[in-house]
N, C-alpha and C positions, 0 to 999 in steps of 0.2 A: 580509611572508610571500608566497611564491609558491604560489598554489593549484594550480599544475600540478606541484608537487614530488612525487616518489615517496613521500616520508614522509607527506604528507597523504593521498594515495590509499590507502596501506597502513593509515592510521588509520581510514579509512572502512570498509575490509574488516574490521579488528579489531572495530569497533563492531558490524558486522553479525553477526559470529561469536561475540561474547561470550555471548549467550543460548544459542546452540547448544552451546557448550562446557559451560556450567553444566548444561544438560539432560543431556548425556552423563555428567557427573560425579555428578549428583544423582539421576538417574532410571534409569540403566543400570548393570548389573553391571560392575565394574572390568575384568574380563577382556575385555569387549567395548568398553568406553568408551575404554580406553587406545589400542588399535589405531586406532579411529576418529579420535581426536584426533591421532595421529601422521600419519595420512593427510591430515587437514585441514592440519596444519602443513607437510607436504610440498608440498601444492598451493599454499599461500600463499607458500612459499619459492620455488617454481618461478615463480610469478607475479611475485614481487619481482625476480627476475633478469631476467625479460622486461621489466618496467617500466624497470629501470635501463638495459637495452640500447636501449630505445626513447626514453629521456629525451633531449629536445632543448632546447637553450638558446633556440630560437626560440619555444617554447611557454611564455610567461611572462605571468602577470597578477599584479602585486604589489598586495597589499591593505595599506593603511596600518594601523598598529596601532590608531589611533583608530577606524577603520571596523570592525576586528575586534571591538573592545570593544562598539561600537554594535550589531553583528550579534548578539553574544552576549546583550546586554540585550534586544534584540528577540525572540530565540528564547525566552528565559525568559518575557517578558511575553506573547508569543503563546500559549505553552502554558498559562499561567494563564488567559488569555482563553478557551481551549478547555475549561476546567474542571479541568485537571490540578492536583493539589495541593488540590483542593476549597476554594479560596479564593473562587471565584465559582460561579455556578450550573452544575450538571452536567446534561446531558440524560439522558433515561431510560435510554439504553444503559449509562450508568455504574453502574447497579444491577448489571449483569452484570460489568463490569470490577472493581468493588469486591469482589464475591463471589469472583471468581477470585483476586484479589490476597490477600484475606483467607485463603482456604484454602491458598494457596501459602505464606503466612507461618506459619500455625499448625498445619498438618497435615503429617504425615510424607510424604516423596516416595517413590514416586509417590503422588499423592493419591487415596484410595479412600473410597467411601461404602457404608454397609450399611443397607438398608431393606427394606420388605416387597415392593418391586418387583424384588428381586434386587440383587446387588452391582454397583456401578458404579465406574469409574475416570475421573477427570478426563482427557479427551482433547480437546484444543483447541490452537489455535496460541498457545502460552504463552510463546514465547521472549522477547518484549518485556517480560513481567512478571518474569522470573526473577531478574535482577540486583537490582531493587528489592525483590522478595520475600526474597531472600537477606539484604539489609540489614535488613529487618524481622524476619526470623527470628533473626538474630544478636542483635538488641536486644529481641526479643519485643514489638515495637511496630508496629501497623498504621500509625500516623501517620508513623513513620520511613519505612516502605515507600512511603507516599503521596508524601512529599517526595522520596524517592529516585527514584520514578517520574517526577516532574516534572523533576528535574535530568537524568535519563537521556534523557528525551524531548527536552529542550532541547538537550542535546549532540548528539543525532541530527539535530535540526532545523538546528543549526549546520552540520553536514556537508552537509545538503541544500542550504542557501542557498549555501555556497561552491561546491558542485558545479554549482549552477544558474548561478552567475557564470561558471564555466568553459564550460558548455554554450552560453550566449548571448554569450560573450566580452564580458562587462561589465567593461571594463578601466578605466573612469573612475567616480568617485563618483556622478556623475549617472546613469549607466547602472545602477549597482548599486542606487541608491535606486529607480529606475523598476522594476527587476526585482523588488525586494522588494514594492513596491506592487501589481504585477500578481499576484504570488504570493499575497498576502493576500486579494485580492478576486476571483481568477479562478474562473469557473464557466461552464458552458455556458448558452446563452441560453434557459433554461427558460421564462421568461415570454413570450418570443417564440413558442416552440412552443405554449404554452397559448393564446395569442391566436389563432394560426393554427388550432388545433383548434376553438376556439370559433367562429371565422369560417366554418368548414365547415358549421356547423349540427348536427354530430354530437356534439361535446363541449359542455361548459358554457361559456357566454359570460363567466362571472365568472373572471377570471384570478387572483384573490386566492388561490384554492386551489392555485395552481401551486407553492407553496413546496416541496412534497415530490414530488408526482406530477403528471404531465400528465393522468392519469385514474385513478379509483378502481377501474375494472373490470379494467384490465391495468396492474399496478404496474411502472413503468419510471422509473429515475432514474440519471443520471450525476452523482455528487456533486461539488459544488465542493470545492476543496482545503481551505478552512477547515472546512466541514461534515464532511468526511472525517476531519480531524484531531480535531475536537471529538467526534464520535460514535464513531469506530472507529480510535483512534490506532495499534493494531497493524497495521492495513491501510494506514497512511499512511507513517510515517517510514522504516522499512527498505525497503518496496517503492519509495519514491521514490529512496532511495540506490541501490538495485539497478538501477532503470530508468535513472538518469542515468549510472551506470557502464557499463551496456549500450550506451547511445546513443552514448557517446564513440567507440567503435570497434565498431559493431554487427555488422560482417561477420566479426569475429574469433571464430569458433565455439569456439576452444580455451578461451575464458573462460566459456562459457555455464553450465556446472555450478557453477563457483565463484561466479558472480553469482546464479544463479537458485535453487539448491538450498536456501539458508537460508530462503527464503520458505515452504518447506514447514512450518516451525514458527513463522514470523512472520505469514504471511497467505496462506492456501491459495488463495483466489480470485484475488488479484493475481498469484500464481504462474502460474495458468492464463492470465491475460491476457498476462503477459510471455512465457510459453512459446509462445503463439500468434504473437507477433512474432518470436521466435527461429525457430520452425518456418517462418515465411514467408521469412525470410532464407536458411535452409538450402535450402528448396525453390527459391528464386530462383537461388541459386548452383549447385544441381544441374542446372538447366536451361540456365544461361548459361555455365558453365565446362566446358571440355573434359576437364580433369584431375580426374575423380571420385575417383580413388585418393588424390590429395592432400587432397581435401575429407574423405574418410573417415578419413584419418590425423589430420586436425585434429579431427574429432569424437571419435575414440577415443584422443586423446592422454593422456599420463600424468596431466595436471592434471584433465581431465574424469573419467577413470576413478577416480582417488583419491577425488574428492568423491562420485561416484556410489556407490562401495562404502561410504564412511563414512556416507552418508545412508540406507542400507538400514534401519537401526534406527529412525530417526525416521519413515521411511515406514511401517514396520510399526505404529508407534504411532498415526499418523494414520488409517491404514486400518482400525484397530479401530473407529473411529467411523463412517467413511465407508461401509464395507461391511455394517454390521449392518442388520437390518430396521428400517425407520422408518415413521412415519406418512406417508401419501400427500402431505399438504400441504407437507411439508418436503423431499420428494424431487425429483430432477431431472426436468424435463419440457420439452416443446417447446411454445412459445406459438403457438396458431393464431389469427391475427387475423381471418380470414374477413371478416365484414361491417365490421370495424373496421380495414381496411387503412390508411385515412386516418390513424389514430392513429400507426401506425408512421412514416409519412412526416413527420408533424408533429413527432414525437419526434426523429428524426434531423436535422431542420432546426435543432435547437438547437445542434448542433456543426458541421454542414455550413456554417452561416452564416460561421463563422470560416474554414473550409477553402477556401471559394470565394474569399474576399477575399485570402487569403495564398497561393493556388495559384501565382501567378506567381513568387513568391519561392522556392517549394519544389518546383516541377514536375519537377525532375531527381532528387529524393531518394527512394530506395526506401522508407525508413522512413516518410516522409510518407504514401505510399500504403498501407502496411501498417497504420499507425495508423487511418486512415479506414476501411479494409476491416474491421478488427476491431470498430470501433464500429458499423459497419453490421450485423454478424453477431450480436453479443451480444444484442440485443433479441429474438431468436427463441428464446431459452432462459431458463429460470427454475429457481431452486432456493432453497428457504427460504420461509418464510411471507411475507416482504416482498421476495422476489426478490433476495436477497443476491448471487446470481450476477452479475447485470448491474451492480450497484453496485460489487462487488469486482473482477471481472475487468477492468472498464474503467479502473481506477485508473492503471496504467502508461500507457495510451494517452491519457488525459485530461491527465496531467502532460506528456507529450511534445507534445500539441497546444498546451499553454501555452508550451512552449519554442519551438515554431514561430511562435506568435503574437508572442512577445517579439522573436525574431530579425527577423521582418517589420516589427515596430514600429520597431526601430532602423534597418532599411534604409529604410523609407518616411520616417522622420524625418530621415535624412541627405540625402534628395532630395525635400524638401517640394514644390517647384514641380512636379516630374514626377509625384509620387505623392500629391498632396494629397487627392484624392478617396478613394483607398484608405485613407489615414491617418485621415481623418475617419470613414469607415464603421467601420474597425477600432476606433477609440476609442469609437464609439457602441455597438458590440457588447460591448466590455469593460464599459461602464457597465451595459448590460442584464444581462450575466452576473453582475455584482457585486450585484444586488438580493437574490438569495437569501442569500448569505453575510452581507450587511450587515444583513438582517432578524434573523438569528441573533445577530450581534454586539450589536445594539441591545438585544435581550432580555437578554443576559448583563450588559451594562453597567448596566442598570436595577436589577439585583439587588444587595443589600447584600453587602459583603465579610465573610467568615467565616474564623476561624482555628482552628475546632474540628475540622475534618476531616469526612469523609463518614460517614454512617451505613451500616454494612456488615453484610450477612448472610453466609450460606454457600450454596454451590451444592448442598449436601446437601438443602436444602429442595426442590430441583427434580428430584432424581434419582428420579423416579417415572414409569413408563411405563404406568400403569393408567388414564390419562385424567383424573386429578385435576389435572394440570398441563398448561398449553398445550403444543402440539407443539414449538414453537421451544425452550422452556425444557427440555422433557423429553429432546430428542434432539440438540441442537446441541453439548452439552458433555461427553458421556459415552460410554464403552464399557461396555455392560451385560454382565453375566456375564464380567467381565474375566479371570477365572482361566483361561478357555479361550482367550483371545486369544493370538496369536502373540507379541506384544510382552511380555506379562506372563509367559507360560510360559517363555520362553527368555532374554529380555533384561532384564526389570524388576528393579530393585534392591531386592528383598524376599526 
């Protein structure tokens, strides 16, 4: 199989858009859903023609059928290790995932709740749940939905791994295995940052608390890839696919809406992170290219406009949650470090350690600078009780940082005598970065295997804004008084 083939690339786009199409068909009135689907089909058709025109026989990486099977097995096993399918221990965030999945299986779409705090509608990035939920709805079985979710996520991870092979040009089995190993264990050097913070005398000297946060006073975390997939799979798989598709030809603005818009219903914060990179590219081109008319024509091309119009309805759906009045602790805010400026510098050292070592390899790449710039800016903002903004918005940039690391690893490995010191330091940083995900894996492996599935409740238990439920539970998943919302009044399928 040639992973540069147009067929495989289109399969990745189809995977990304399946949940979007189900949302339009299940949650939106037919009179609006059908035109939106036609516009999406038109954009994909236009992109297919463009891919075929760009197809080059020189871009070939053949994957042996045995390797494809091994990658498939790895993807299923890795998803199981992340708690999907409920065969192994699930982290606390899965209480939310299971409630969302349960209500999508057993409730009418759009999912609505009625209680003393007023009526509420489930408003969340639900696209990754919808195909598994549909399988569960057809069979009236939550367990079927769980298994379908595992298989759907494994299929998406399969796309991620093959796209990753493309991104780092892993053309040999050896390079492919190394790529998978780095992917499994990659994380920023959080323990290094914690040690630096402790050495300053401001932070705690005990680095064992660095598993999640560098400090309890200002919660900052750039998740490792495994931890992200384990705790928040909707913010992992499709955002990773979109990021890798974007990175392949990141200066081609005509693809931006097609790639980025689906994240609106898959993972809102990673959409902001990817949009920041896209905006940086557009800004750079605007200042460096003389023909601004050509750039504007590229931005407002048929493909981008078709997707933009078709996603007006999902945007209305999400804004019902985002724009409603919320408790202060879950709102958007600016982080003032003041006396704890040293905390910021120790935190960014966790990823800058990689960037400094691989700078020589990537010093001419615009995207390398945009990735680092975005990771420097995100810690100044917070949203959510646990600062989900920094964790989520950083996901595209952290994945691309890993791509840059693997590319440098291959480069330094092919010139060991010349780059031996850089290679050794890079390997050491990878080991330090792997501590966090390895700790999580060890915990999971220690737990017994179960075939009974997860215990699940309903989000209806949380749809209370009277203070009886925590702010995160009360406001993250609902549009209250939904009958007055733009989505429900005009577009909702009820």
